[in-house]
N, C-alpha and C positions, 0 to 999 in steps of 0.2 A: 379483500386482500388475501394473498396466499400466506401461509405460515400457520404454525400451530398456536393454540391458545395456551397461555401460561399466566402466572401471577403478574408479571410485568405488563403484558398486553391487557389484562383486565384492569390494571391500575390506569393505563393510558386511555382506555375506552372512556373513562369519565371526562377526559379532557378533549376528546375528539369531537369536532363540530362539523356537521354537514348542513348545507343550505338548500337541500332539495325541497321544493315547495314552500320555501320560507319567504317572508316579506322583508324588503330592504329597510333597515333601521339605522339610526346613528349609534354611536358607542354607548349612548345612554338608553338605548332601547326605544327611541322615538321613531315612529313610522315616517318614511320619506316618500313624497309623491313625485319628485323630480330630482335626479342626480346628474343631469346633463347641462343645466343652465344655472348660473349664479343669480342671486336675487339682485335686481337692479331697479333703478328709476326709469321706467319705460324700456322700450326695446333697445335703445341705443344710449341709455344713460349710464351714470356711474354705478358701480357695484356697492351695495350697502354693507356697512360694517356689521350690521345685525344678522347677517347670513351665517348663523352658527354651523349649519351643515357644511358650507364651503370652507369655513375656518377650520373645522375639525378635519375635513377630508384632506386639505392641503397640508395641515399640520402633521397628520399621520404619514403622508407621503414624504415630507421633509425629514422625518425622523425614522424612516424604515431601516436605514443602515446602522450597523454597530461596527466597532473596530474589528477588522479582520485579525486573525492570528498573525503574529510576527513571523512565525514559521509554521508550516503545515496548514497554510491558509486554504489551499486547494484540496478539497476532500470529498469523499463519497462514503455513505454509510449503509448499514443493513442490520436488522435484528436477527438473532439466532438463538440457538440453545446448545448448551454444553452438558456432556455426561461423562463421568469418569468411568474407566473400564472396571477397576477393582479398587477396594479400599486402600488408601495410603496411610492409614492411621499409625503405622509403625514409624513414619517419618514426619507426619504433619497432622495437626488437629483441625485443619481447615475443613469445615463441615462439607463443602461442596466437593471436596476431594476424598471424602471418606465414605460416601454412600452411593454405590453404583446405581441405585434405583432413583436417585434424585436428578431431575432435569433442571438445570440452572439457566434462566434467561440471560441473554447477552446482547450488547450492542457493539458493533465494530465500526470504526472509522478508518478508512484507508486514505492516504494523502501523499502529496509531494511535499517537499520541505522548503525549497528556496523560492518558488514562484508565488505570485499573488493570487488572490481568489479567482481572477478571471484568466489565469494562464492555462496553457494546454496540459493535458494529462501525460502525454508521451515525451517528456523531457528527460534528459540525463540527470538523474537525481536519486537520492535515497528516498524510499517510500516509508511513510508511517503505517503502522498496523496496530492500532490501539483498541483494546478490548475491555469493555466494562462488563463484569460479571455481577448480576443482581442476585447476590447470595442471601440466604436466610440470616447470615451474620452481619450483613451490610454490604456495601459496594466494594468490589475489588477491581482495581484498574491495572491491567498488564499493558503498559505503554511501550510497545515494541516497534522495531523497524525491520525492513527487509535486508539490512546489513547487520551482522553480529557485532560490529565494532563502531565506535565513534571516532571522529577525527581529533579529539582532544582527550586528555586524561583528567583534567581538573575543570570543574564548572566555571571557574573564574575566567576561563578562556572562551566561554561560549559566545559572549558578545562579540569578541574579536573574530571568531570563525564566521559567525552569521553575517556580520558587517562585511567581511571579505567576500563571501559568496553572493551576497545580495547585489542588485544593480549598483554601479559605481555612483557615488554621491554627486559628481559633477554634472551628469547628464541622465541619470536613471536608466542606464543601458549597461548590460543586456538584461532582458527579462527571463527569469527562470533558466538561467544558463550559468555554468561554471567556467565557460571558455572566455575568460577575461583576466586582465592583469592583477587585480587585487586578490582574487582567489589564489592564483598561482604564486603571487608574491608571499602570501601567507604560508603556502605549502613549502616553498623553498626556505622560509625562515623557521618553520616548525616541523622538524623531522618526525614528530609523533603522529603526523597526519598520514604517513606513507602507507600504512596498512589499509586505512580507510580509502585512500586514493586508488589503490589497486582494485578495490571493490567498485569504486565509482567509475573507473575506466573500463570495467568489465561489463558484460551484457546483463549482469544483475541490476544495473541501473536503468534498464529500459525493459521492464517486464511486459510480456505479452498480455497479461491480464492480472488483476488483483487476485483472481481465483487460481492463478498459477504462479504464486509468489510465496516464498517462505517468510516467516516472521521470527524475530529473535528478541528476547528480553534484554539483550546486550549485557546488562550488569549481572554480577553474582549476587543472588539473593540468598535467603536462608529459610529452609523449612524448619519448623519447631513442632515437636510432638507434644502430647499431653503431659509427658514427664519433664518437659523443658529441654530435651536433648535437641541440639541443632544439627542440621546437615546443609552444606552449601548446595545451591541449585541454580542452574541456568535453564531458561525456558526457550523452547523452540516450537514454532508452528510449521507443520509440513502439509502442503496442499495435496489433496487426494489425486488431482489431475497431474501432479508433477510440477517441476519448476522450469518455466520456459520464458524466453525473451524474444524481442524483436531484433532487427538489425538496424544499424544506424541510418543508412540511406532511407530505409523504410520509415523510420521514426520521423524524419524530417518531412516526409510526404504525408504521413498520417496527421501531423499537426495542422496541415492545411485542409485536408479532407474531412477530418472529424476531430476537433480539439478535445471533445468529450469521449474519446475512444474507450478508455478504461472505465469511466463512469457509466457509459451506455452499456458496455459489456456486462458489468455487474448487475445493473438494473434489469436489463432485458432477460438475462438468464434466470434470475430469481423470479421475475414476473412470469416466465414461461414454465416454472416448476423445476428447472435444472439448478437445484440448490448447490451453493458452494460449500465444500467440506474441507475441514482442516483437522489434522491430528495434533494434539498437544503432546509434546515430548519433553523430557527433562534429562539433564546431565547432573548426576549426584556425586558429590565429593564429601567424604567423611571429614569432620573438622580436624582430625589428627593428620590428614593428608594435605592440608592447606598448602604446605610449602614444598611439596614433592615435585612440583613442576618447574620448568626453566623460565617461567614468567610468573607474574603476580596475579592471583585471582581477582584482585581489586582493581586491576588495570583494564579500563573499558576499551582500550585499543587492542586487546588480545582476545583470542578464542581459546577454548579447550578443544583440541582436535578430537573428532569423533572416534578416531582410531585409539586414542588414549582413554577416553571416557565415552563409551557408546551411548547413543540416545535410548531412553526408555519411554516407549509410548504409554501415556497414562489416560488419555481420553480423547473425545472427538467433539468438534463444534460444527454445527450445520447452520449456515446462514439461509434463512427461509422466509424472510419477510422484508419488503422494502418499506422505508419510512413513508408516511403519508404527507408530510410537509417538510421540505428540505430545510427551511430556516428553523422551524420549531425543534427539529430533531437533529439533523446532521450538523447544522451550523451552531446550535446552542449546546450540544453535548460538550461536557467539560471533563477532561481526564487529568489525573494527577498521580504520579508514581507513589505519592505518600498515602494513597487510598489502598490500604491493605487490611486484611482480616486476620483473625486469630489463626495461627499456624503458619503464617508467612511473615517474614521480617526482613529488615535491611542488613546490609553489611557496611563496612566503612569505606566503600568505594567513594572517592571524593566527587566524582561526577554525579553519581546517584544522589548523594547528599544535596548537591546543588539543585538537581531537578526536583527533589522533594519540596524545596522552597519555592523555586521559580514557577512551577506550573500553577500552584494556587494563586500566586501573585498576579499572574496574567489574567486569570478569570475575574479578578476583582474589577479590573478596568474594562475588560471585554464584555462581561455580562452584567455590569452595573452594580456590583456590590456583593456582600457576603451571603446573600440568600439565593445564589445561583443553584445551590443544591436542591432548591424547591421547584426548579423548572422540571416539568414532567419527565423528560428524557433522563435527567440526572437523579431523580428522586429514588432512593432505595426502596425495595419492597419490605425491608426490615423496618419495624417501628422506630420512630425517632422521638426521643424525649430528652430534653436538657434545659438549661436555663438561658440559652441564647435568645435574644430578643431584638425586635425592631430592625432598623436598617432599611435601605432601599428595597422595594419589591418584596416586602414581607407578606406572604400569602396565608400564613397560619394565624388562626384566632386562638391564642393561648388562653385557656380557661383555668387560671390558677391565681391564687392570692399571693404567690411568691415567685421570685425569679432569682433565687440564690441558693447556695448549698453551704453548710447544712442548714436546715430549717426545721421548726417544729409546727408551724402554722399549717403547712400542707402535708403534715404527717411524715416529713422527711423525704418527700418525693419531688422529683425523681431520685430514687435511691441508687447509689453505686452498688456494684456487685459485692464489694467488700462489706457494705452495710447489710446486705440481704443474705450474704453467704452463698449466693448462686453464681459460682465462678465459671460454670461450663459455658463455652462459647465466647467468653470475655477476652478481649485482647490484652495480653500481658507482654511487655517488651522482653526480648531475650536478654538474659543476664550474662554479662561478661565484664571482666576487669579491664579497664583502659587506663593507661598512665603514659606520661611523656612530657617533654618540654613544649611550650607554645612556640611554634616556628612557622616560617613560610619556606618550606623546602620539600621537594618530592623525595620519595623513597628511592634508593639506588635500584631497587627491584623494578622500577618503572623505566629504566634507562635504555633498554633494548628496543629500538624503533624499527628495525629492519628484518629481523629473523622471520617474523610471521608474514611480512609482506613478501619475502622470498618464498615462504611456504605456499602462499596463495599462487604465486607465479608458477612455481614448480608443479602445482596440482592441476593446472589448466591443460585442456586438450590443445592440439595445434591450432585449430580454428579460433579457440578462445584467446590464445596468445596473440594471434593476428589481429583480432578485434581490439584487444587492449592497446597494442601498438598504434593501430589506426586511430583509436580514440585519443590517445596522447598527442598524436600529430594534429588532429583536428583542434583539440583544445589549445595546445601551445601555438598552433598556427594563427590563433586569434589574439595571442598575447603580443602587445606592441613593443614592449621593452625587451631587447635581446638578452640583456644580462639575466633577466628572470628565467628565460628559457635555458640558458646555460647552467644556472644554479639548480634548476629542476633536474636536468640531465645528470648533474653531479649527485643529486640525491638518488636518482634511479640506479646509478652505478653501485650504490650500496645494497640495492635489491638484487640486481643481476646484471652482469657485464654485457651480455648479449642484448638484453632489453635496452639498456642505455645506448648501446651502439646503434641499434635499429632506429631509435628515436633521434639520436644525434644526426645520423645520415639523412633522415627525412627532413630535418630542420636546417641542414647545411652547417652543422656545428661540429667542431672537432670532438671526437669521442674521448671521454676521460681516459687518461693513460693509466690510472690506478683504479682498480675495482676490487671489491671484496669477493673472496672465493665463495661461490654458492655452496650452501651446506648440503644440498642434494635431497633434503627431506621433502615429502609431499603428503597431502591428505586428499585421497580420491573423492571424499565426500564433498569437497569444495567445488568440484567441477559439475557443470550441468550436462555433461555428455551422456550420463547414464540415468535416465528418468523413466518413470512409468509411461507406457505408451497406450494411447487411446485416442479415438476420434470423437469422443463425447464432447459436445458443445463446440467442436471445431466448425468454423464457417467456411463453406465451399461455394465459390461462385460458379454457376453453371452457365457458360456462354451458349446461348441458343438463338435460333432464328426461325423464320417461317418454314425453312426447309429441313428443320431438325426432325429426325425420326423419333417420335414420341414412344413408339413401341420398343425401340432399343434403349432409350433413356430411362423410361419408367422403372424397370427392374433394378437398374443401377441406383436410382434415387431411393427406392425402397430399401435396398441393402444398406446404403450409407446411413439413411435415417434410422434404420433398425439398430444401428450401432451408436446412435445418439448424435450424429452429425447434423448440422444446420445447413441445408442446401437451399440457396436462393437462385432463382432463375433471373439471369441478367441478359437483356436483349436490346436490340437497337431502338425499340419503341415500347411503350407501355401497353397494357391490355393483355392479349394472349398471343402466343406463338405456338404453332403445332399443337393446339388444344391445351397448352400449358399456361397457367396464370403467371404473368411477369411480375417479379418482385421489385426489380430495379431497372430503370432505363440506363443503358450503357454509359452515356455521357455523364450521368449522375452517380455512377459507381466508380470504384477504383480497386485495383488488385491489392493495395496495401491494407484494405479493410477486411481481407479474407485470409484464411490459412492455406488455401489451395485453390486451383482453378481446374474445372472440368470442361473441356471444349466439346460441345455437342452440336455446334452449328456447322453449316457447310460452306459452299463457295461464297454465299452472300456476305459472310463475315470477313472474308479476305480483303474486300475493298473498304472495310471500315477500320480506319486507323486506330480508333479506340480499342477495338477487339484485338488487333495485332499487338498494340502496346501493352494491353492487359496481360497477354501471355508472356511477352518478353520481360515485363517488369516482375511478374511472379517468378519466372525462372531466375532472374537476376538476384532476387531475394531468397533463392534456394528453396522455394516452395514446391510441393508436389504438383505435377501437371498431368492431367488425364486427357486422353484423346480417344473419343468414341469413333466408330466407323462413320465415315462421311465427313469428319472434321479434319482429316489429314491436310487439306489445303491450307487451313489456318495455321497448323503447325509448320508447314513448309514456308508460309509467308513470314512467320516469326523468326525463321532462320536461326534456331538455337544452336549453340556451339557444342552441345552434347546431349546425352539422353539420361543422365543420372537423375533418378526420381521422376522420370517421365514414363507413364504407363499408356500403351497404345492398344489398338485392336488385336495385335498379335497375342495378347494375353488370353483371348478367347473367353470361355466361360468363367475363367478365374479373374476377369478384369476387375470386377467390383471389389473383391478382396485384396487384390494386389494394389489397387489404387488406395483402398483404405489403409493398408500397411504403409504406403508411401506418405500418406497424410499424417498417420500416427507418428512417423519418424520426426515430425515437426519441420526440420530443414535438412537439406542434402548438401552438406558442407564440402563434399568431394568435387563439386563442380569447379571447372577452371573458368573464372569469370573476369580475369584481369583485363582482358581486351574487349569484353562484351558490353556495349552501351545499352542502356535501357532508361 
């Protein structure tokens, strides 16, 4: 397997089992001579109850499944390593953030939220981005999402939101979709959802790849240094490749062509050595500045605009190793926001407090009890010593005469840090004074539900706004109750009047007569319009045929691959064309599985409807199209309505670089596609 060696991988090596050259046995280690036939009386007689191998084999099959996660059921994972750039000891005593020479093993699980375990990857949904740091001080879980906000402010509403977005109880429809009545009824009844909904309707909800997706810790946490001084902190993951998304029509087609699109992308790139890289950044706020903002830092439906508090890059994570068994590692990994280490602490964010309780609670039923931390993928590399005993699936053989504290029989061990006086690296809760009445009431500082939704809308480029409007029309177009649509439009009028009017017109609803004046503020960092540009790991379909000029094509392929692009030869038949090995047969490929298309075939592809549709569909989805000499007839047959992002033979010797630049732009949003069918 690819990937560096580290303390966690060496720990896991003990549990890895290979069967190369091994003999088949039962779970008791008894050799088996036949596993194809049950023990019976004669060749056609009854099966015997004494067939312990059959009994064990069918029992194991019957009990293979465990309860899937209620949310984040559909996931993909990878191991990696994190390294801080420079010591942060002035603001935190977290060991892994204070030693630039230290390499900390990690495991990351990406996921969708609403869908079940067998649902598709490319649905409109928030994505989970959970990272387990195996630090020398114990496991630290940064349980992030690719949205920086939640749809609710208080964890007591989490059940309500999830029930609303899940398939409706009467018929278990729809799967992994928010386009239905109960979700939008919840939205129109709960204005605190509006900022989240703007993110959900944006292209952030349909990422091109897990490797091209941001992550946000959402909540305001607290760094604590060795002197006990606290600093508020928000965590951000930034992908090295930039943040990019798909388009909605493309998403719908990807689900049919490859429901494992994001999972396959992550696996294949790591397997080929193109490791995923993310930079960990923080926003830091001094405790004395807690109340200087026009929102509450404890409100999980709010962001701190980067223009007000810039991101500070503090370290890099490289995902460099795929799991060896999906169930044992990706499915059984257990995250919890309460898993923190010395130097990091909570705030009074009510949603964070609820997650701290809920995550551990779910693991108890899903993984069979309190010993799930002993599952290899969850086990810390730090030594574990306490008086916890027994329970389902206890793997440890505790060699001690006592299981209580304090004791004298075992020499007072395991001893607390207070008993030994060795306080370095020990977790100590941040000390703060808290007082107040016991109430069920939110702070007035949580009451603004629209300003940051407006901020998000104002920050979008024109094409991003168009996609948000189209997403709202798609979603609300699937809502059966008209009054729900009307109420949602009224909510949108509090975000932006023009937005509400566009949606109302599309739904045939009278636009609200009263709208809130747009405050005009924006945060350019929220837009995906300005991202790092590269063709590294971008997939390019090369349409070729037997008449393709390999001499013209080969230098272009070398130039593109030299910049990290993945070029696949797609042809009408398997085998070879023009001395080139075919990677995909045309009818088994589809343009939605690629970032760009390079036409290298001649007249022979013009009569192939798959080839013509391939080019038209790629153009419809705003992808770069390259046309080599001899492939002009295919371009003419596609009858494209423009040439934006199309590079042809007129580029001459600069063709390869101009095409690479067009691919690196990701999409060409200036195309006029309103009347173009594909």
